[in-house]
Structure formats: C-alpha cells, structure tokens
TORKOL-4160 file (C-alpha; in steps of 0.2 Angstrom, whole numbers, padded with zeros to 4 digits, m for minus):
287
<pt num="1" X="0000" Y="0000" Z="0001"/>
<pt num="2" X="0008" Y="0015" Z="m0006"/>
<pt num="3" X="0002" Y="0029" Z="0007"/>
<pt num="4" X="0008" Y="0047" Z="0003"/>
<pt num="5" X="0021" Y="0053" Z="0016"/>
<pt num="6" X="0031" Y="0067" Z="0018"/>
<pt num="7" X="0046" Y="0069" Z="0030"/>
<pt num="8" X="0049" Y="0086" Z="0040"/>
<pt num="9" X="0033" Y="0093" Z="0034"/>
<pt num="10" X="0030" Y="0112" Z="0034"/>
<pt num="11" X="0011" Y="0113" Z="0043"/>
<pt num="12" X="0011" Y="0133" Z="0039"/>
<pt num="13" X="m0003" Y="0129" Z="0026"/>
<pt num="14" X="m0012" Y="0117" Z="0037"/>
<pt num="15" X="m0017" Y="0128" Z="0051"/>
<pt num="16" X="m0029" Y="0142" Z="0049"/>
<pt num="17" X="m0017" Y="0153" Z="0061"/>
<pt num="18" X="m0003" Y="0151" Z="0048"/>
<pt num="19" X="0009" Y="0147" Z="0063"/>
<pt num="20" X="0026" Y="0141" Z="0056"/>
<pt num="21" X="0028" Y="0123" Z="0063"/>
<pt num="22" X="0036" Y="0107" Z="0056"/>
<pt num="23" X="0032" Y="0090" Z="0061"/>
<pt num="24" X="0043" Y="0075" Z="0058"/>
<pt num="25" X="0032" Y="0068" Z="0046"/>
<pt num="26" X="0014" Y="0070" Z="0039"/>
<pt num="27" X="0002" Y="0055" Z="0032"/>
<pt num="28" X="m0012" Y="0058" Z="0018"/>
<pt num="29" X="m0022" Y="0044" Z="0018"/>
<pt num="30" X="m0034" Y="0042" Z="0004"/>
<pt num="31" X="m0046" Y="0029" Z="0012"/>
<pt num="32" X="m0051" Y="0019" Z="0027"/>
<pt num="33" X="m0039" Y="0005" Z="0024"/>
<pt num="34" X="m0024" Y="0018" Z="0022"/>
<pt num="35" X="m0030" Y="0025" Z="0039"/>
<pt num="36" X="m0029" Y="0009" Z="0047"/>
<pt num="37" X="m0013" Y="0005" Z="0040"/>
<pt num="38" X="m0005" Y="0019" Z="0046"/>
<pt num="39" X="m0011" Y="0017" Z="0063"/>
<pt num="40" X="m0004" Y="m0002" Z="0061"/>
<pt num="41" X="0013" Y="0004" Z="0055"/>
<pt num="42" X="0014" Y="0016" Z="0070"/>
<pt num="43" X="0006" Y="0006" Z="0085"/>
<pt num="44" X="0019" Y="0011" Z="0095"/>
<pt num="45" X="0021" Y="0030" Z="0094"/>
<pt num="46" X="0008" Y="0044" Z="0096"/>
<pt num="47" X="0001" Y="0051" Z="0080"/>
<pt num="48" X="m0008" Y="0068" Z="0079"/>
<pt num="49" X="m0024" Y="0069" Z="0068"/>
<pt num="50" X="m0029" Y="0086" Z="0061"/>
<pt num="51" X="m0042" Y="0089" Z="0047"/>
<pt num="52" X="m0041" Y="0107" Z="0039"/>
<pt num="53" X="m0033" Y="0115" Z="0053"/>
<pt num="54" X="m0046" Y="0127" Z="0056"/>
<pt num="55" X="m0048" Y="0125" Z="0076"/>
<pt num="56" X="m0032" Y="0121" Z="0081"/>
<pt num="57" X="m0017" Y="0130" Z="0090"/>
<pt num="58" X="0000" Y="0123" Z="0086"/>
<pt num="59" X="0009" Y="0127" Z="0102"/>
<pt num="60" X="0027" Y="0120" Z="0096"/>
<pt num="61" X="0039" Y="0126" Z="0082"/>
<pt num="62" X="0043" Y="0107" Z="0079"/>
<pt num="63" X="0034" Y="0091" Z="0083"/>
<pt num="64" X="0043" Y="0075" Z="0084"/>
<pt num="65" X="0026" Y="0066" Z="0083"/>
<pt num="66" X="0020" Y="0061" Z="0066"/>
<pt num="67" X="0004" Y="0069" Z="0060"/>
<pt num="68" X="m0010" Y="0062" Z="0050"/>
<pt num="69" X="m0018" Y="0075" Z="0038"/>
<pt num="70" X="m0037" Y="0075" Z="0031"/>
<pt num="71" X="m0035" Y="0089" Z="0019"/>
<pt num="72" X="m0034" Y="0088" Z="0002"/>
<pt num="73" X="m0037" Y="0070" Z="0004"/>
<pt num="74" X="m0050" Y="0057" Z="0011"/>
<pt num="75" X="m0064" Y="0069" Z="0005"/>
<pt num="76" X="m0076" Y="0058" Z="m0006"/>
<pt num="77" X="m0094" Y="0062" Z="m0005"/>
<pt num="78" X="m0108" Y="0050" Z="m0012"/>
<pt num="79" X="m0126" Y="0055" Z="m0013"/>
<pt num="80" X="m0141" Y="0042" Z="m0009"/>
<pt num="81" X="m0158" Y="0052" Z="m0011"/>
<pt num="82" X="m0158" Y="0065" Z="0001"/>
<pt num="83" X="m0143" Y="0059" Z="0011"/>
<pt num="84" X="m0125" Y="0064" Z="0009"/>
<pt num="85" X="m0111" Y="0051" Z="0014"/>
<pt num="86" X="m0095" Y="0061" Z="0018"/>
<pt num="87" X="m0078" Y="0056" Z="0021"/>
<pt num="88" X="m0069" Y="0066" Z="0036"/>
<pt num="89" X="m0058" Y="0076" Z="0025"/>
<pt num="90" X="m0072" Y="0084" Z="0015"/>
<pt num="91" X="m0074" Y="0103" Z="0019"/>
<pt num="92" X="m0091" Y="0109" Z="0025"/>
<pt num="93" X="m0090" Y="0122" Z="0010"/>
<pt num="94" X="m0088" Y="0107" Z="m0001"/>
<pt num="95" X="m0102" Y="0098" Z="0006"/>
<pt num="96" X="m0114" Y="0112" Z="0006"/>
<pt num="97" X="m0110" Y="0116" Z="m0012"/>
<pt num="98" X="m0114" Y="0098" Z="m0017"/>
<pt num="99" X="m0130" Y="0099" Z="m0007"/>
<pt num="100" X="m0134" Y="0116" Z="m0017"/>
<pt num="101" X="m0132" Y="0106" Z="m0034"/>
<pt num="102" X="m0144" Y="0094" Z="m0029"/>
<pt num="103" X="m0156" Y="0107" Z="m0022"/>
<pt num="104" X="m0155" Y="0100" Z="m0004"/>
<pt num="105" X="m0158" Y="0112" Z="0012"/>
<pt num="106" X="m0151" Y="0109" Z="0028"/>
<pt num="107" X="m0131" Y="0114" Z="0026"/>
<pt num="108" X="m0134" Y="0132" Z="0021"/>
<pt num="109" X="m0128" Y="0139" Z="0039"/>
<pt num="110" X="m0112" Y="0129" Z="0036"/>
<pt num="111" X="m0106" Y="0135" Z="0020"/>
<pt num="112" X="m0094" Y="0147" Z="0027"/>
<pt num="113" X="m0088" Y="0139" Z="0043"/>
<pt num="114" X="m0071" Y="0133" Z="0039"/>
<pt num="115" X="m0070" Y="0115" Z="0046"/>
<pt num="116" X="m0069" Y="0097" Z="0038"/>
<pt num="117" X="m0083" Y="0084" Z="0041"/>
<pt num="118" X="m0072" Y="0075" Z="0054"/>
<pt num="119" X="m0068" Y="0091" Z="0065"/>
<pt num="120" X="m0086" Y="0096" Z="0063"/>
<pt num="121" X="m0092" Y="0081" Z="0070"/>
<pt num="122" X="m0079" Y="0079" Z="0085"/>
<pt num="123" X="m0084" Y="0098" Z="0090"/>
<pt num="124" X="m0103" Y="0099" Z="0085"/>
<pt num="125" X="m0099" Y="0113" Z="0074"/>
<pt num="126" X="m0111" Y="0127" Z="0072"/>
<pt num="127" X="m0118" Y="0144" Z="0076"/>
<pt num="128" X="m0134" Y="0150" Z="0084"/>
<pt num="129" X="m0144" Y="0145" Z="0069"/>
<pt num="130" X="m0140" Y="0127" Z="0071"/>
<pt num="131" X="m0126" Y="0113" Z="0074"/>
<pt num="132" X="m0121" Y="0097" Z="0065"/>
<pt num="133" X="m0131" Y="0087" Z="0078"/>
<pt num="134" X="m0147" Y="0094" Z="0069"/>
<pt num="135" X="m0144" Y="0086" Z="0052"/>
<pt num="136" X="m0133" Y="0072" Z="0056"/>
<pt num="137" X="m0139" Y="0052" Z="0055"/>
<pt num="138" X="m0124" Y="0042" Z="0060"/>
<pt num="139" X="m0105" Y="0042" Z="0059"/>
<pt num="140" X="m0092" Y="0029" Z="0055"/>
<pt num="141" X="m0077" Y="0027" Z="0065"/>
<pt num="142" X="m0060" Y="0017" Z="0068"/>
<pt num="143" X="m0059" Y="0012" Z="0086"/>
<pt num="144" X="m0041" Y="0011" Z="0090"/>
<pt num="145" X="m0044" Y="0000" Z="0105"/>
<pt num="146" X="m0047" Y="m0016" Z="0093"/>
<pt num="147" X="m0042" Y="m0007" Z="0077"/>
<pt num="148" X="m0061" Y="m0012" Z="0071"/>
<pt num="149" X="m0072" Y="m0001" Z="0061"/>
<pt num="150" X="m0088" Y="0003" Z="0069"/>
<pt num="151" X="m0103" Y="0014" Z="0066"/>
<pt num="152" X="m0113" Y="0024" Z="0079"/>
<pt num="153" X="m0131" Y="0033" Z="0078"/>
<pt num="154" X="m0134" Y="0051" Z="0081"/>
<pt num="155" X="m0142" Y="0047" Z="0098"/>
<pt num="156" X="m0128" Y="0039" Z="0105"/>
<pt num="157" X="m0115" Y="0052" Z="0100"/>
<pt num="158" X="m0120" Y="0063" Z="0116"/>
<pt num="159" X="m0119" Y="0079" Z="0106"/>
<pt num="160" X="m0117" Y="0095" Z="0116"/>
<pt num="161" X="m0112" Y="0113" Z="0114"/>
<pt num="162" X="m0095" Y="0111" Z="0105"/>
<pt num="163" X="m0093" Y="0093" Z="0111"/>
<pt num="164" X="m0097" Y="0076" Z="0107"/>
<pt num="165" X="m0093" Y="0057" Z="0111"/>
<pt num="166" X="m0077" Y="0059" Z="0101"/>
<pt num="167" X="m0071" Y="0072" Z="0109"/>
<pt num="168" X="m0070" Y="0062" Z="0126"/>
<pt num="169" X="m0065" Y="0046" Z="0117"/>
<pt num="170" X="m0049" Y="0052" Z="0107"/>
<pt num="171" X="m0045" Y="0034" Z="0103"/>
<pt num="172" X="m0060" Y="0034" Z="0091"/>
<pt num="173" X="m0056" Y="0041" Z="0074"/>
<pt num="174" X="m0070" Y="0049" Z="0064"/>
<pt num="175" X="m0070" Y="0041" Z="0046"/>
<pt num="176" X="m0087" Y="0046" Z="0038"/>
<pt num="177" X="m0103" Y="0055" Z="0043"/>
<pt num="178" X="m0121" Y="0054" Z="0034"/>
<pt num="179" X="m0131" Y="0070" Z="0033"/>
<pt num="180" X="m0150" Y="0067" Z="0032"/>
<pt num="181" X="m0156" Y="0084" Z="0021"/>
<pt num="182" X="m0173" Y="0089" Z="0013"/>
<pt num="183" X="m0178" Y="0094" Z="m0004"/>
<pt num="184" X="m0178" Y="0112" Z="m0006"/>
<pt num="185" X="m0177" Y="0126" Z="m0019"/>
<pt num="186" X="m0160" Y="0130" Z="m0026"/>
<pt num="187" X="m0163" Y="0149" Z="m0028"/>
<pt num="188" X="m0168" Y="0150" Z="m0010"/>
<pt num="189" X="m0154" Y="0139" Z="m0004"/>
<pt num="190" X="m0141" Y="0148" Z="m0013"/>
<pt num="191" X="m0147" Y="0165" Z="m0006"/>
<pt num="192" X="m0147" Y="0158" Z="0012"/>
<pt num="193" X="m0128" Y="0152" Z="0010"/>
<pt num="194" X="m0123" Y="0170" Z="0004"/>
<pt num="195" X="m0134" Y="0178" Z="0017"/>
<pt num="196" X="m0124" Y="0167" Z="0031"/>
<pt num="197" X="m0108" Y="0170" Z="0023"/>
<pt num="198" X="m0110" Y="0190" Z="0022"/>
<pt num="199" X="m0115" Y="0190" Z="0040"/>
<pt num="200" X="m0100" Y="0181" Z="0046"/>
<pt num="201" X="m0088" Y="0192" Z="0034"/>
<pt num="202" X="m0097" Y="0207" Z="0042"/>
<pt num="203" X="m0093" Y="0202" Z="0059"/>
<pt num="204" X="m0077" Y="0192" Z="0058"/>
<pt num="205" X="m0059" Y="0198" Z="0054"/>
<pt num="206" X="m0058" Y="0187" Z="0039"/>
<pt num="207" X="m0043" Y="0199" Z="0032"/>
<pt num="208" X="m0031" Y="0191" Z="0044"/>
<pt num="209" X="m0027" Y="0172" Z="0048"/>
<pt num="210" X="m0037" Y="0166" Z="0064"/>
<pt num="211" X="m0047" Y="0152" Z="0069"/>
<pt num="212" X="m0064" Y="0158" Z="0074"/>
<pt num="213" X="m0070" Y="0160" Z="0091"/>
<pt num="214" X="m0056" Y="0157" Z="0103"/>
<pt num="215" X="m0067" Y="0153" Z="0119"/>
<pt num="216" X="m0084" Y="0142" Z="0122"/>
<pt num="217" X="m0097" Y="0156" Z="0126"/>
<pt num="218" X="m0101" Y="0154" Z="0145"/>
<pt num="219" X="m0120" Y="0153" Z="0149"/>
<pt num="220" X="m0127" Y="0171" Z="0149"/>
<pt num="221" X="m0112" Y="0180" Z="0143"/>
<pt num="222" X="m0103" Y="0186" Z="0127"/>
<pt num="223" X="m0084" Y="0183" Z="0127"/>
<pt num="224" X="m0082" Y="0198" Z="0115"/>
<pt num="225" X="m0092" Y="0209" Z="0126"/>
<pt num="226" X="m0082" Y="0204" Z="0141"/>
<pt num="227" X="m0066" Y="0209" Z="0133"/>
<pt num="228" X="m0071" Y="0225" Z="0126"/>
<pt num="229" X="m0076" Y="0229" Z="0144"/>
<pt num="230" X="m0059" Y="0224" Z="0150"/>
<pt num="231" X="m0051" Y="0237" Z="0138"/>
<pt num="232" X="m0042" Y="0222" Z="0127"/>
<pt num="233" X="m0047" Y="0225" Z="0111"/>
<pt num="234" X="m0032" Y="0225" Z="0100"/>
<pt num="235" X="m0020" Y="0218" Z="0115"/>
<pt num="236" X="m0005" Y="0211" Z="0107"/>
<pt num="237" X="0009" Y="0198" Z="0112"/>
<pt num="238" X="0022" Y="0196" Z="0098"/>
<pt num="239" X="0013" Y="0193" Z="0082"/>
<pt num="240" X="m0004" Y="0189" Z="0089"/>
<pt num="241" X="m0017" Y="0201" Z="0094"/>
<pt num="242" X="m0035" Y="0201" Z="0099"/>
<pt num="243" X="m0044" Y="0207" Z="0085"/>
<pt num="244" X="m0052" Y="0225" Z="0085"/>
<pt num="245" X="m0067" Y="0219" Z="0073"/>
<pt num="246" X="m0073" Y="0206" Z="0084"/>
<pt num="247" X="m0064" Y="0203" Z="0102"/>
<pt num="248" X="m0069" Y="0185" Z="0103"/>
<pt num="249" X="m0055" Y="0181" Z="0090"/>
<pt num="250" X="m0036" Y="0181" Z="0090"/>
<pt num="251" X="m0027" Y="0186" Z="0073"/>
<pt num="252" X="m0009" Y="0182" Z="0066"/>
<pt num="253" X="m0004" Y="0200" Z="0062"/>
<pt num="254" X="0012" Y="0193" Z="0053"/>
<pt num="255" X="0024" Y="0180" Z="0062"/>
<pt num="256" X="0013" Y="0175" Z="0077"/>
<pt num="257" X="0020" Y="0158" Z="0085"/>
<pt num="258" X="0009" Y="0147" Z="0096"/>
<pt num="259" X="0016" Y="0153" Z="0112"/>
<pt num="260" X="0009" Y="0171" Z="0108"/>
<pt num="261" X="m0009" Y="0166" Z="0105"/>
<pt num="262" X="m0008" Y="0155" Z="0122"/>
<pt num="263" X="0000" Y="0170" Z="0131"/>
<pt num="264" X="m0015" Y="0181" Z="0125"/>
<pt num="265" X="m0027" Y="0167" Z="0131"/>
<pt num="266" X="m0020" Y="0165" Z="0147"/>
<pt num="267" X="m0020" Y="0183" Z="0150"/>
<pt num="268" X="m0038" Y="0184" Z="0145"/>
<pt num="269" X="m0044" Y="0170" Z="0156"/>
<pt num="270" X="m0035" Y="0178" Z="0171"/>
<pt num="271" X="m0043" Y="0194" Z="0168"/>
<pt num="272" X="m0061" Y="0187" Z="0165"/>
<pt num="273" X="m0058" Y="0178" Z="0181"/>
<pt num="274" X="m0054" Y="0192" Z="0191"/>
<pt num="275" X="m0068" Y="0204" Z="0185"/>
<pt num="276" X="m0082" Y="0192" Z="0181"/>
<pt num="277" X="m0078" Y="0177" Z="0191"/>
<pt num="278" X="m0079" Y="0165" Z="0175"/>
<pt num="279" X="m0067" Y="0152" Z="0170"/>
<pt num="280" X="m0068" Y="0153" Z="0151"/>
<pt num="281" X="m0065" Y="0136" Z="0141"/>
<pt num="282" X="m0054" Y="0137" Z="0126"/>
<pt num="283" X="m0064" Y="0131" Z="0110"/>
<pt num="284" X="m0049" Y="0128" Z="0100"/>
<pt num="285" X="m0039" Y="0112" Z="0102"/>
<pt num="286" X="m0020" Y="0116" Z="0107"/>
<pt num="287" X="m0008" Y="0103" Z="0100"/>
C-alpha cells in the first residue's frame, strides 16, 4: 500500500492561524484502509490527527510526533436520495456546495464555517442558527482499541455545545458521516448560503489568519463583550493580537507563534476570572 507520506513537513498552510511549525512526518490517507494501515505501522508511537486545521493552535515550532492530515484527501462524497455520505476530510464548504447542486437544504449555515467533516462532528460545529447534530444521521469510525471499524447512531454520540462522544474518546477516529437533508428550492438555498456568509464576513476578521472563536461562550455572557469591557481589544503579544473587529477572535498579524496566542489566551482568562468570576474554556484544540 503506497500511502502518501512526507518527512519534515511544514504545517503553515495546514493551520488557519498560519503558524510556522514542522512535524517529523505527515501522512495523507485516501481511504479507510490507508488510515488503518498508518495506525498499524505506528502502533508504538503517538500520532496527531488534524483535518483542515481550522480549530487548532500549534503550540510548538517542531513536532517529533507524526501527523495524519485529512486535508485535500479522504474527501469523497456520495449522494443517496436526500442523504450525503461524506468522508472525514471533506470541507463543510464543499459539502454545502454539493447539497446546493442537488437542491438539498440543511447545510446552508455551514457553507462558510471553515471545518472538515471530521472536525465538525468531533466538536459539534455550528452557530446560533444550528449545529451539526441537527442534520447528522450516523457516523463511521475507527476504534483504535481493537482496530475495528464501527458505526454509531446520532443518539449515542452525546452531542453537546461544542462537544461530543468523539471529543471525550480520543481513540475513536471519525472516518465518515451521513447527513440527512431535505428537498428545497435551489435559488432559496443559494440565497441563504450567501446571506450567512455575508453575516460572518461582516462581523469577523477574515482579512487576517485566525481560527474563529477562541473561547466557548459561557451561559449568559458573550466573550467579545467581556473582552471589550476589559479594554483588551487590540491587545497584542508578539505577532498575535485580539481582533479590533471582533474581540472573541485572536489574529496573526504576521509572525505569530503558538506561544504568542496561548499567552494572550492565558491573560484573557486571568482578567475575565478576576472581573467576572468566570472560567473561560478554550474552544480551540491546543496541540
């Protein structure tokens, strides 16, 4: 089995913060068997899995660990009536566009959410308009405990706000998901997609590398409003800065490191705790 593998791989284009970081080796599987084979070959060493890198913070400049990357690969989609069967590396953008081409409604709000299907399932991606759990049917995964491929129904995944069964069971690797959609009107679906995209671009700092909302929203509060009240809009450490457009985002202004971003996070958490008595939880995955 000839699996694509690159040594000393630069991860800059594979994380949305555009942090310059290198891993000792990167694997790019194309199918389930290749995913299994990578884990079989490396059963005695830790492997780090990333999708499109849209919700991660690379904390180190170099990783001895090898990476499995679902980006530009493992992204086949099959349509069966109103159900889209998608491999984990598919972007939500691509999935939404396929749904649009078939006049299927249900994915409009995910059109401009930068995530792979695998990552979206793990963290129950979404907005106030809806979440992945609203349209998912079931999920196929690799259980590293016994190296068997299994399937799990929506009701067993225990979806919560930015959380799921898979986030708590890191030895379960999402391979594929099925999304149940409905027939709709092409023009209406396209209009909704553009509407949601414009809403996000109007509010979010899309002109700088970032990974979206940094913190989970605590009940009854908005993180951006608290950061504003603390006077931290524009707060900078190294090449990282709290966005002046949306204080819930940290942006890379040029040469930010993972350490810069984590230092800002720690300072925000400290000040929010002191003023509001709230322990902010990080939404992004720190690697």
